[in-house]
N, C-alpha and C positions, 0 to 999 in steps of 0.2 A: 671199749663195756665188752667185759669175760661173762663167760655163763654165769656168774654168783651173782653179778652185776643185774644179769637181764632177769634171774629168777625173781629179784627184792623189787627190780622194777613191773614184770608182771603181778604181783600178788598187789601192787599199787594201784593196776589198774583197775584189778577186779574188784578195789577196796575192800580188802580182807586185812582184816591184823594177822598176824603168823599162828595165833591161837585158831581161826576161824576156818584159816584156808587148811591146818592141818586137822581138824576134824572133817574139811569139807573131804581129804583125800584119804580119810584113814589111818592117820600115822601122828607120832604126836610132835608137838608143837617144836621142841630141844632142835630135832633134826634139820627144820626147816632153818633156824637159826642157824644152825652152823655150816647147814646149805650158803647161806647167804651172807656167810663172814666169807665160804671160802677152802674153810676145814673138810672139807669131803668133798672125794671129787664122783661119787658110783653116787646118782638120784636115784632112790625110791623108784620102784614100778609104778609104784600107787599115786604117786606124786606126778607121774609122768602122766599117766592116766587121767589124773584128775586134769592138768591143764590140759591137755586134747579133750576131756571133753567141758572146758570152761571155752574152747574155742581157742584155743592158744596155737600158733602154727610151730607146730616142733622145728619144722626147719628156719626157722629165726630163732627159735632156742640155740639149737647143735651148730649152724654157723655163723660165717664173720661179719653178718649183718648187723648192724647199730640202731638203723632204721626204725623206730621204733612206732610209727605210722603200719610197719607190717608185724605186729603182732599178734594180730587176733588174721584169723585164717577167712581169706575169700569167699567170700558166698561165690557155689560155682556157676556161670551161669547157664539156664537153660535156653535153645532154642527150639 
């Protein structure tokens, strides 16, 4: 699974259409489509911020981990 596949998986796990994700991120819908097709390799900062605010583990997005169980950030354990 490459970065672009991961972006598609994330959006589906968030139960968002491309239009909804774009609106929430403050970008245009065609950009999400282009990203998910792998036709652009620079991800807008606004989209990265949206992913983080949505609880996505950015380490999962940008590393080779393909386990979908690791998509969302884990809650920090307090002692």
